[in-house]
C-alpha positions as CSV (number, residue, x, y, z in Angstrom):
1,F,-0.6,5.6,37.0
2,F,1.2,2.2,36.8
3,M,1.5,2.4,33.0
4,L,3.1,5.8,33.2
5,N,5.5,4.5,35.9
6,G,6.4,1.6,33.6
7,F,6.8,3.9,30.7
8,Y,9.2,6.3,32.4
9,N,11.2,3.7,34.3
10,T,11.7,1.0,31.7
11,K,14.9,1.1,29.7
12,E,15.7,-1.0,26.6
13,R,18.9,-2.9,26.7
14,I,19.8,-4.2,23.3
15,S,23.2,-5.0,21.9
16,T,23.2,-4.8,18.1
17,K,25.5,-6.6,15.8
18,S,26.9,-4.9,12.8
19,C,25.0,-6.1,9.7
20,E,26.1,-6.0,6.1
21,K,24.4,-3.3,4.0
22,V,22.0,-4.4,1.3
23,T,22.0,-2.3,-1.9
24,L,19.0,-1.5,-4.0
25,K,20.5,-3.5,-6.8
26,Q,20.7,-6.6,-4.6
27,T,17.1,-6.0,-3.5
28,F,15.8,-5.9,-7.2
29,Q,17.9,-9.0,-8.0
30,A,16.3,-10.9,-5.0
31,V,12.8,-9.8,-6.1
32,R,13.5,-10.9,-9.7
33,K,14.7,-14.4,-8.6
34,N,11.9,-14.9,-6.0
35,K,8.7,-15.4,-8.1
36,P,6.2,-15.5,-5.1
37,L,7.7,-12.3,-3.7
38,F,7.4,-10.7,-7.2
39,F,3.7,-11.7,-7.5
40,I,3.0,-10.4,-4.0
41,L,4.6,-7.1,-4.8
42,A,2.9,-6.9,-8.1
43,A,-0.5,-7.4,-6.4
44,F,0.4,-4.8,-3.8
45,F,1.2,-2.2,-6.3
46,M,-1.8,-3.0,-8.4
47,N,-4.0,-2.5,-5.3
48,V,-2.3,0.8,-4.6
49,F,-2.9,1.9,-8.2
50,F,-6.6,0.8,-8.1
51,N,-7.2,2.7,-4.9
52,L,-5.5,5.8,-6.4
53,V,-7.7,5.7,-9.4
54,N,-10.8,5.2,-7.3
55,G,-9.9,8.3,-5.3
56,L,-9.5,10.2,-8.5
57,Y,-12.9,9.1,-9.7
58,I,-14.5,10.4,-6.5
59,F,-12.7,13.7,-6.8
60,F,-13.4,14.1,-10.5
61,F,-17.1,13.3,-10.3
62,T,-17.7,15.3,-7.1
63,Y,-15.9,18.6,-8.1
64,N,-15.7,18.6,-11.9
65,M,-19.0,16.9,-12.9
66,G,-20.9,18.1,-9.8
67,D,-22.5,14.8,-9.1
68,A,-20.9,12.2,-6.7
69,G,-23.6,9.7,-7.6
70,L,-21.9,9.1,-11.0
71,V,-19.1,7.4,-9.2
72,S,-21.2,4.3,-8.5
73,L,-22.4,4.2,-12.1
74,I,-18.8,4.3,-13.5
75,G,-17.7,1.8,-10.8
76,T,-20.4,-0.6,-12.0
77,I,-19.5,-0.1,-15.6
78,T,-15.8,-0.7,-14.8
79,L,-16.7,-3.9,-12.8
80,V,-18.8,-5.3,-15.6
81,S,-16.2,-4.6,-18.2
82,A,-13.5,-6.2,-16.0
83,I,-15.6,-9.4,-15.5
84,A,-16.5,-9.7,-19.2
């Protein structure tokens, strides 16, 4: 009850200052100049790609090959080849 009262009776009072707009070109220039940020973004997108490929593995082996157990076999082969 008290949380609902606080939710309905609380008002946010913020005065915002006008900010300068950052263009996409400026963003790419900042990433290009900032090496640690570049490596963090590269690792992030590599992780996104890796998860996408793993999801496609699961879909492919479950619905096209008919055996979801092959996912672990291919994952093991991929891991061994990546380490070697």
